[in-house]
Every structure is written in C-alpha cells, then in structure tokens.
C-alpha positions as CSV (number, residue, x, y, z in Angstrom):
1,M,69.8,82.1,111.5
2,A,72.9,84.3,111.7
3,L,75.0,84.1,114.8
4,T,76.4,87.1,116.7
5,L,78.2,87.4,120.0
6,R,78.2,90.1,122.6
7,R,80.1,90.7,125.7
8,G,78.3,90.1,129.0
9,R,77.1,87.5,131.5
10,P,75.2,84.5,130.1
11,R,72.2,83.0,131.9
12,A,71.7,79.7,130.3
13,L,74.8,79.0,128.3
14,P,77.6,77.6,130.5
15,H,80.1,77.3,127.7
16,A,79.5,80.8,126.6
17,H,80.0,81.9,130.3
18,R,83.4,80.4,130.3
19,A,84.1,82.2,127.1
20,G,83.1,85.6,128.5
21,F,80.5,86.0,125.7
22,V,76.8,85.6,125.3
23,A,75.5,84.2,122.1
24,E,72.7,86.1,120.4
25,L,70.6,84.8,117.6
26,P,68.6,87.4,115.7
27,T,64.9,86.6,115.4
28,S,64.6,87.4,111.8
29,V,67.5,87.7,109.4
30,P,66.6,86.8,105.8
31,A,69.2,84.4,104.5
32,R,70.0,81.6,102.1
33,T,72.8,79.1,102.1
34,M,75.6,78.6,99.5
35,A,78.8,76.8,99.0
36,V,81.8,79.2,98.9
37,S,84.1,79.1,95.9
38,S,87.5,80.8,95.7
39,W,86.1,83.8,93.8
40,P,85.4,86.0,96.9
41,M,89.0,85.7,98.2
42,W,90.2,86.8,94.8
43,V,87.8,89.8,94.5
44,L,88.8,90.9,98.0
45,G,92.4,90.5,97.1
46,F,92.0,92.6,94.0
47,A,90.5,95.3,96.1
48,A,93.6,95.3,98.3
49,M,95.8,95.2,95.2
50,I,94.4,98.3,93.5
51,D,94.8,100.2,96.8
52,N,98.5,99.4,96.8
53,V,98.9,100.3,93.1
54,D,97.5,103.8,94.1
55,Q,99.8,104.1,97.1
56,Y,103.1,103.0,95.4
57,I,102.7,104.9,92.2
58,V,103.9,107.9,94.3
59,R,106.9,105.9,95.5
60,G,107.8,104.9,91.9
61,A,107.6,108.6,90.7
62,A,109.0,110.1,93.9
63,N,112.1,111.7,92.4
64,H,110.1,113.3,89.6
65,I,107.5,114.6,92.1
66,E,110.3,116.1,94.1
67,S,111.6,117.9,91.0
68,A,108.2,119.1,89.9
69,F,107.3,120.6,93.2
70,R,110.9,121.5,94.2
71,V,110.7,119.7,97.6
72,D,113.1,117.3,99.4
73,D,112.9,113.8,100.9
74,L,111.3,115.0,104.1
75,A,108.4,116.5,102.1
76,I,107.9,113.2,100.2
77,G,108.0,111.5,103.6
78,V,105.1,113.8,104.7
79,L,103.3,112.9,101.5
80,F,103.5,109.2,102.4
81,S,102.7,109.7,106.0
82,A,99.5,111.8,105.2
83,F,97.9,108.7,103.7
84,I,99.0,106.5,106.5
85,L,97.9,108.9,109.3
86,V,94.4,109.5,107.8
87,N,94.1,105.7,107.4
88,G,94.8,105.2,111.1
89,V,92.4,107.9,112.3
90,V,89.5,106.6,110.2
91,T,90.1,102.9,110.6
92,M,88.4,102.3,114.0
93,P,85.1,104.0,113.1
94,A,85.3,102.3,109.7
95,G,85.8,98.9,111.5
96,Y,82.8,99.7,113.7
97,L,80.6,100.4,110.7
98,A,81.9,97.2,108.9
99,D,80.3,95.3,111.8
100,R,76.9,96.9,111.1
101,W,76.6,97.9,107.5
102,N,76.6,95.9,104.2
103,R,80.3,95.3,103.7
104,T,80.3,94.4,100.0
105,R,78.3,97.5,99.1
106,T,80.4,99.8,101.2
107,M,83.6,98.5,99.6
108,A,82.2,98.9,96.1
109,V,81.3,102.6,96.7
110,T,84.7,103.3,98.5
111,I,86.9,101.8,95.8
112,A,85.0,103.7,93.0
113,A,85.5,106.9,94.9
114,W,89.2,106.5,95.7
115,S,89.9,105.6,92.1
116,L,88.5,109.0,91.0
117,I,90.3,110.9,93.8
118,S,93.6,109.3,92.8
119,A,93.2,110.4,89.2
120,L,92.3,113.9,90.3
121,G,95.7,114.1,92.1
122,G,97.4,114.3,88.8
123,L,95.7,117.7,88.1
124,V,97.3,119.4,91.2
125,P,99.3,122.5,90.1
126,T,103.0,122.3,90.9
127,G,102.8,125.3,93.2
128,A,100.3,123.5,95.5
129,F,102.2,120.7,97.1
130,A,100.1,121.0,100.3
131,L,97.0,120.3,98.1
132,L,98.6,117.1,96.8
133,V,99.3,116.1,100.4
134,V,95.6,116.7,101.3
135,M,94.4,114.7,98.3
136,R,96.7,111.8,98.9
137,G,95.7,111.9,102.6
138,A,92.1,111.6,101.5
139,L,92.9,108.3,99.9
140,G,93.7,107.0,103.4
141,F,89.9,106.9,103.9
142,G,89.8,104.2,101.2
143,Q,92.0,101.6,102.8
144,A,90.7,102.5,106.2
145,I,87.2,101.4,105.1
146,T,88.0,98.5,102.8
147,D,90.6,96.7,104.9
148,P,88.4,96.0,108.0
149,S,85.4,95.2,105.7
150,G,87.5,93.0,103.5
151,S,89.2,91.1,106.3
152,S,85.9,90.6,108.1
153,L,84.4,89.2,104.9
154,V,87.3,86.8,104.4
155,A,86.6,85.4,107.9
156,D,82.9,85.1,107.3
157,F,83.3,83.4,103.8
158,Y,85.9,80.9,104.9
159,T,86.1,78.5,107.8
160,L,89.1,78.2,110.2
161,E,90.8,75.6,108.1
162,R,90.6,77.7,104.9
163,R,91.4,81.2,106.3
164,G,95.1,80.9,105.9
165,K,94.8,80.3,102.2
166,A,92.2,83.1,101.8
167,F,94.4,85.6,103.5
168,S,97.4,84.4,101.6
169,V,95.6,85.1,98.3
170,Q,94.7,88.6,99.5
171,Q,98.2,89.3,100.7
172,C,99.8,88.0,97.4
173,L,97.7,90.5,95.5
174,V,98.8,93.3,97.9
175,Y,102.5,92.6,97.0
176,L,101.6,92.5,93.3
177,G,99.9,95.9,93.6
178,L,102.9,97.3,95.4
179,G,105.2,96.1,92.6
180,L,102.9,97.3,89.9
181,G,102.6,100.7,91.5
182,L,106.4,101.1,91.6
183,V,106.8,100.0,88.0
184,V,103.9,102.1,86.7
185,G,105.0,105.2,88.6
186,A,108.7,104.9,87.5
187,A,107.8,104.0,83.9
188,F,105.4,106.8,83.3
189,A,107.6,109.4,85.1
190,T,110.6,108.3,83.0
191,H,109.0,108.0,79.6
192,F,106.3,110.7,79.5
193,G,108.4,113.7,80.6
194,H,106.9,116.3,83.0
195,L,103.4,114.8,82.5
196,G,104.5,111.3,83.4
197,W,103.7,111.3,87.1
198,R,100.4,113.0,86.4
199,L,99.3,110.4,83.9
200,A,100.4,107.6,86.3
201,F,97.9,108.8,88.9
202,G,95.1,108.0,86.5
203,V,96.2,104.4,85.6
204,S,94.1,102.7,88.3
205,I,90.7,104.4,87.5
206,V,89.5,101.7,85.0
207,P,90.6,98.6,87.0
208,G,89.4,100.3,90.1
209,L,85.9,100.8,88.8
210,L,85.8,97.1,87.5
211,I,86.9,95.8,91.0
212,A,84.2,98.0,92.6
213,W,81.6,96.4,90.4
214,W,82.9,92.9,91.3
215,C,82.6,93.8,95.0
216,R,79.1,95.0,94.5
217,R,78.2,91.6,92.9
218,L,79.5,89.6,95.9
219,P,76.9,88.2,98.3
220,E,77.0,89.4,101.9
221,P,77.7,86.5,104.2
222,T,76.0,86.5,107.6
223,R,78.3,87.4,110.4
224,G,79.6,84.2,112.0
225,G,78.3,82.1,109.2
226,A,81.7,80.4,108.6
227,D,82.1,79.8,112.3
228,Q,78.7,78.0,112.4
229,A,79.6,76.0,109.3
230,Y,82.9,74.9,110.9
231,A,81.0,73.9,114.1
232,R,78.5,71.9,112.0
233,A,81.3,70.4,109.8
234,D,79.3,71.8,106.9
235,T,80.4,73.3,103.6
236,Q,77.5,75.7,103.3
237,I,77.4,79.2,104.8
238,E,74.5,81.6,105.2
239,V,74.3,84.6,103.0
240,A,72.0,87.5,103.7
241,E,69.4,88.4,101.1
242,H,69.8,91.8,99.5
243,H,67.5,94.3,101.0
244,R,67.9,98.1,101.3
245,E,67.8,99.7,104.8
246,P,68.0,103.4,105.5
247,L,71.7,104.4,106.1
248,L,71.0,106.7,109.0
249,P,67.4,105.8,110.1
250,E,67.5,108.1,113.2
251,G,69.5,111.0,111.8
252,V,73.2,112.0,111.9
253,G,73.2,113.1,115.5
254,R,71.9,109.9,116.9
255,F,74.2,108.0,114.5
256,L,77.3,109.7,115.9
257,V,76.3,109.1,119.5
258,D,75.7,105.5,118.7
259,V,79.1,105.2,117.0
260,V,81.0,106.7,120.0
261,R,79.1,104.6,122.6
262,G,79.3,101.4,120.5
263,L,82.9,101.8,119.6
264,R,83.9,102.3,123.2
265,A,82.1,99.1,124.2
266,D,83.6,97.1,121.2
267,V,87.1,98.3,122.0
268,R,86.8,97.2,125.6
269,T,85.7,93.7,124.3
270,I,88.6,93.6,121.9
271,L,91.2,94.5,124.5
272,D,89.8,91.9,126.9
273,I,91.2,89.3,124.4
274,A,94.7,88.6,125.5
275,T,95.9,87.6,122.0
276,M,94.8,90.9,120.6
277,R,96.7,92.9,123.3
278,Y,100.0,91.2,122.5
279,A,99.4,91.2,118.8
280,L,98.6,94.9,118.7
281,V,101.9,95.8,120.4
282,G,103.9,93.4,118.2
283,V,102.4,94.5,115.0
284,S,102.9,98.2,115.8
285,A,106.6,97.7,116.2
286,I,106.9,95.5,113.1
287,L,104.8,97.8,110.8
288,F,107.0,100.8,111.8
289,V,110.0,99.0,110.4
290,V,108.2,97.5,107.4
291,T,106.9,100.9,106.4
292,A,110.3,102.5,106.8
293,V,111.9,99.9,104.6
294,A,109.2,99.8,102.0
295,T,109.2,103.6,101.6
296,W,113.0,104.2,101.4
297,M,114.5,100.9,100.1
298,P,114.7,102.1,96.5
299,T,116.4,105.3,97.7
300,F,118.9,103.1,99.6
301,Y,119.6,101.2,96.4
302,E,120.2,104.5,94.6
303,R,122.4,106.3,97.1
304,Q,124.3,103.6,99.0
305,L,124.4,100.9,96.3
306,H,124.6,103.2,93.3
307,L,121.8,101.9,91.1
308,H,120.0,104.4,88.9
309,E,116.3,105.2,89.6
310,G,114.7,102.8,87.2
311,A,116.9,99.9,88.3
312,A,116.3,100.7,92.0
313,N,112.5,100.7,91.7
314,A,112.6,97.5,89.5
315,A,114.9,95.7,92.0
316,F,112.6,96.6,94.9
317,G,109.5,95.6,92.9
318,L,111.1,92.3,92.0
319,L,112.0,91.8,95.7
320,V,108.4,92.3,96.8
321,V,106.8,90.2,94.1
322,G,109.5,87.6,93.6
323,A,109.9,86.8,97.3
324,G,106.6,88.1,98.7
325,I,104.2,86.0,96.6
326,P,105.9,82.6,97.2
327,G,106.4,83.4,100.8
328,T,102.7,84.3,101.3
329,I,101.5,81.2,99.5
330,I,103.7,78.9,101.5
331,G,102.8,80.8,104.7
332,G,99.1,80.3,104.0
333,R,99.5,76.6,103.6
334,I,101.5,76.4,106.8
335,A,98.9,78.5,108.7
336,D,96.1,76.0,107.7
337,R,98.0,72.8,108.0
338,W,99.8,73.6,111.3
339,V,96.9,75.3,113.1
340,H,96.2,72.2,115.3
341,R,99.8,70.7,115.4
342,F,101.1,72.7,118.3
343,L,100.0,75.3,120.9
344,G,99.6,78.8,119.5
345,A,100.7,77.9,116.0
346,R,99.2,81.0,114.4
347,M,101.3,83.3,116.7
348,V,104.5,81.1,116.8
349,I,104.7,81.0,113.0
350,P,104.7,84.8,112.5
351,G,106.9,85.4,115.6
352,V,109.7,83.0,114.4
353,C,109.4,84.1,110.7
354,L,109.7,87.8,111.6
355,A,112.6,87.3,114.0
356,A,114.5,85.4,111.3
357,S,113.6,88.1,108.7
358,S,114.7,91.0,110.9
359,S,118.0,89.4,111.6
360,L,118.7,88.8,107.9
361,F,117.7,92.4,107.0
362,I,120.2,93.7,109.6
363,V,122.9,91.6,107.9
364,S,121.9,93.0,104.5
365,F,122.4,96.6,105.7
366,L,126.1,96.0,106.4
367,P,128.5,97.4,103.7
368,L,128.4,94.5,101.3
369,P,128.2,94.2,97.5
370,F,124.8,94.6,95.9
371,G,124.5,91.0,94.8
372,V,125.1,89.7,98.4
373,V,122.7,92.4,99.9
374,Y,120.0,91.5,97.4
375,G,120.3,87.8,97.9
376,V,120.0,88.1,101.7
377,Q,117.1,90.4,101.3
378,L,115.2,88.0,99.1
379,V,115.4,85.3,101.8
380,A,114.6,87.9,104.5
381,F,111.5,89.1,102.6
382,F,110.4,85.6,101.9
383,A,110.6,84.8,105.6
384,A,108.7,88.0,106.5
385,T,105.8,87.3,104.1
386,C,105.4,83.7,105.4
387,S,104.1,85.3,108.6
388,V,101.2,87.3,107.3
389,P,98.5,84.7,106.6
390,A,99.0,83.0,109.9
391,L,98.9,86.3,111.8
392,R,95.7,87.6,110.1
393,A,94.0,84.2,110.4
394,G,95.0,84.0,114.0
395,L,93.3,87.4,114.7
396,S,90.2,86.2,112.9
397,D,90.1,83.0,115.0
398,T,90.1,84.8,118.3
399,V,87.7,87.8,117.7
400,P,83.9,87.3,117.8
401,A,82.3,87.4,114.3
402,H,80.3,90.6,115.0
403,L,83.4,92.5,116.1
404,R,85.9,91.4,113.4
405,G,85.6,94.7,111.6
406,T,86.4,96.6,114.8
407,G,89.2,94.0,115.5
408,F,90.9,94.6,112.2
409,G,90.3,98.3,112.7
410,A,92.2,98.2,116.0
411,F,94.9,96.2,114.2
412,N,95.2,98.9,111.6
413,L,95.0,101.7,114.2
414,A,97.8,100.2,116.3
415,S,100.0,99.5,113.2
416,V,99.4,102.9,111.6
417,V,99.2,105.5,114.4
418,F,101.6,103.8,116.7
419,G,103.8,102.3,114.0
420,A,103.7,103.1,110.3
421,A,102.6,106.8,110.2
422,A,105.8,108.2,111.6
423,A,108.1,105.8,109.9
424,P,108.7,107.6,106.6
425,V,109.4,110.9,108.3
426,I,111.5,109.5,111.1
427,T,113.6,107.4,108.7
428,S,114.3,110.2,106.3
429,S,115.2,112.5,109.3
430,L,117.6,109.8,110.5
431,A,119.2,109.5,107.1
432,N,119.5,113.2,106.7
433,A,121.2,113.3,110.1
434,F,123.8,110.9,108.8
435,G,124.4,112.7,105.5
436,G,121.7,111.0,103.5
437,D,122.8,107.5,104.6
438,Y,119.8,105.2,104.6
439,R,121.9,102.2,105.5
440,T,122.6,103.7,109.0
441,A,119.0,104.8,109.3
442,F,117.7,101.2,108.6
443,L,120.2,99.8,111.1
444,V,118.8,102.1,113.8
445,V,115.1,101.2,113.2
446,M,115.4,97.5,112.4
447,P,115.7,96.2,116.0
448,F,112.2,97.3,116.7
449,A,111.0,94.5,114.4
450,L,112.8,92.0,116.7
451,L,110.9,93.5,119.6
452,G,107.6,93.1,117.8
453,A,108.4,89.4,117.0
454,L,109.0,88.7,120.7
455,F,105.5,90.1,121.5
456,L,103.9,87.8,118.9
457,L,105.7,84.8,120.4
458,A,104.5,85.9,123.9
459,A,100.9,85.7,122.5
460,R,101.2,82.0,121.8
461,R,100.2,81.2,125.5
462,H,96.8,82.8,124.9
463,I,95.7,82.2,121.3
464,A,94.6,78.6,121.8
465,E,92.5,79.5,124.9
466,D,90.9,82.5,123.1
467,T,90.1,80.5,120.0
468,A,88.6,77.7,122.2
469,K,86.4,80.2,124.1
470,L,85.0,81.6,120.8
471,F,84.3,78.1,119.5
472,Q,82.5,77.1,122.7
473,A,80.3,80.1,122.5
474,V,79.4,79.3,118.9
475,V,78.5,75.7,119.8
476,A,76.5,76.7,122.8
477,A,74.5,79.3,120.9
478,M,73.7,76.7,118.2
479,A,72.6,74.2,120.8
480,A,70.4,76.8,122.4
481,E,68.8,77.6,119.1
482,Q,68.1,74.0,118.3
483,S,66.5,73.4,121.7
484,R,64.2,76.3,121.1
485,S,63.1,75.2,117.6
C-alpha cells in the first residue's frame, strides 16, 4: 500500500497526533516492489541539465542578441527575467499537480514541448524582440513543471540516507548544463555569424527529446514509498503500475476550483512546518544574489577585468563546472554522512557553506588582478555548491510525501518571485547607475546572501523536530495498517 499524509487531527494514532499529521492509506493502489538503482537520479539530473542548457545559451550569445535586436543590457536583463518570472508564477500550481498526477509522464511531455519551443525561438525576426521575450518566458513553464516533479521523484525513489547523493547528481548536471549552455551559445554566435545565435537555440532539441523518452520510461514510485522503506529498513520501494486515468474527469471548471482550494490547504500545511518558513526566506535572499552573479559575471569579466567575450564565457563556464561539480559531489556525501551527527545538520551545512562563500565572493569583487579574483571565486563557488544537496535533502526530509511537489513549488516560488526574478534587472540597473560597473553592483547585492545564510542557520533548531514528526507519522501509519491486516 502507498502511504500519504494529510493535515488534521488523528483519532487512533498518537504518534501522528504529535506530528500534526494523520496517516492515510489508500484502499486500492496497484503497485509492485523494486530495488532502486542509480539510473533514476541520472535521468532526473539530465532533465535538469537540458533545461539549463536552454537557459544559458542566451547568456552565452547575449552580446550577439543585443546587436541583432539593437537592445541594451537592461533589455537582456528583461529577457532573462521573463523566464524566471513565469517560472515563479507557474511553479506552485505545477507543484500541486505533481502531488496528484503521474510525474514521470508529465515531465516527459513537458521536456519534449520546451525543446521544440526553444528551437522556435531561433526563428524570431530581429524586429520583434518582444516576441522573443514572450517565447523565452514560455520556457519558464518547463522548469516550473519539471523541478517540483523531479525533486518529488528523487525523494520517493531514495531513502533519507541516499537523498544527499541523489540530489548531488541532479545538481552536478545542472552545473554541467549551465556550462554547456554558455559554451554552445558563445561558440555558435562567434563562428556562425549572424545566424549563430539562431542555430544555438536548436541545439537542445535532439537531446531534449531523448531525455523526454527516458523520463517516460521511468517507473512512477508511490508517494512516500522511500519513507516506508526507510522505516522498514528495506531496500525495496513500491512502484505504481501504469494505468491511464482521465486527466480532467469532472471538467475544466471543477478542476480549477479543486486546484485553488487544494493549493490553499497544502500551502497552509507547508507553512506550518517551521523549517520551511526559515528556509523559504533564506533561499529567497540567496537566490537573488546567485541569479545576479550568474547572469552578469561574464560581463564583469569583460568590462572590469578586460577579457574578451569568448574568454569571459569560458572562464565563467569553467568556474561553474570546475568548482560546482566537485563541490556538489562532496556536499552530497557530507549531507548523507553527517545527517545524524549533530542537530540540524542539513541546515547547518548550507548555512555555514553559504556564509563562507558570500564572504569570499565579496573579497573577489575588490579591485584585484584577474588571477587572484578567479582563484578566490573558485573556492567561493566550491563552498556554495557544497550547500545544495544538504538543503534540498533537508526540505525533502521535513515535508510529507504527498506534499513534496507543493513544497518544492513553494521553494521555487519564494526563490524566484521574491528573489531571482528581479535580480538581472536590478543588477544591470545598479551597474548602469555606476557607469557600467558590475563590480560595484555585485558589492551592493552580495550582503543579501549573508542574510540568507543566517536564516538557514536559524532553521537548525527546527529541522530535527520536523523530520522526527514526519518519521513518527510514517511508522504509526504502517503499524495501523498491519493491525488491520
């Protein structure tokens, strides 16, 4: 049987009562059991990778897009922000649906669709920059749907002691996609003349369709299956049998009413989790800074450190891949090995890492030679990426299985709407106010990352209690099921 949890007052489950959740066991969910290999984490990572390739092709070809459409940095900032803003608006409903629909099938359809839309962006006439903004904004639907579904799947495929590794694989491929996007965008724009950036937009269509097919082939784990396996000390998880159900069985109107009501209730439950409240504030502040730096760092290298465009994009791509992948791998191992070593490990680790990283980045924006700046930034980015697996695993540990899609949707909403969406525009505006100086702009925004790190450290007092409550509810529900059988 698949396990789900809902908020409410229990009647016969004292442990669940203390947790603030009632355990519910569906009466008939067709399922089989299977041992989980590493393949699902790689497929879900490839899905995140191809999304970042699509996003950062624009960054790599930004100067050529500016020339083709005769726009400035502010307009390119709007182009980046359109994707991020649409992502933030859509992500909560998408997270709600991820808790109710077949996630692997939904991801497959979405990835195939965004690969086609990205390629179509290369056909936009140079006199229609607004149309390009609309089309790139439409790609925000893609990540808004796939990220909550993919993160929820990771938590249902892998138990608590393997989640750090699973999220580290996913995040490593995110950085690889970012680096590939920069390189592809810059290389095509440089070597294929005025058609270069257009051709670059079509690069991801074939790998995108392949990854969509892989997602479609993944089994759909039952929600809470990994939590039950962990409670049983078992290596087998339950996987739902494939069966088709009508997408909107009671019509579009009823569906929209159910989404609004259900999402309101789910959000109340998410915000009742103290860890989530602190984490949402902290992540919003941090993602604002991360997006600002990721968007404009190559421009900083060009204008303040006097690298040419190709070298600037290559240097930033190497920074992301060369420091991000080792940092994420080590961060995943630390997240799994230290989860029980001290109180609130999965919030302390990201809090400390991000505080150290922010301090080092501030140093790197001082007027220093490029070699010194780049060396400090390599260490800073390594420290920052060590935080990601622990943070995402910690959120999975504290949110009930049937709400993880909504939980990661809330995570994305806070980080996007209250953090990342405005970052490209605000940072370019600050730089313009200082005569195009991105060094000064970065020094202005960077302290917000330190503030975010403090909120994550404050969450350490709550994560152990929230995780224990969830585990108690799982065990109580399993015991109740056994007593009935």
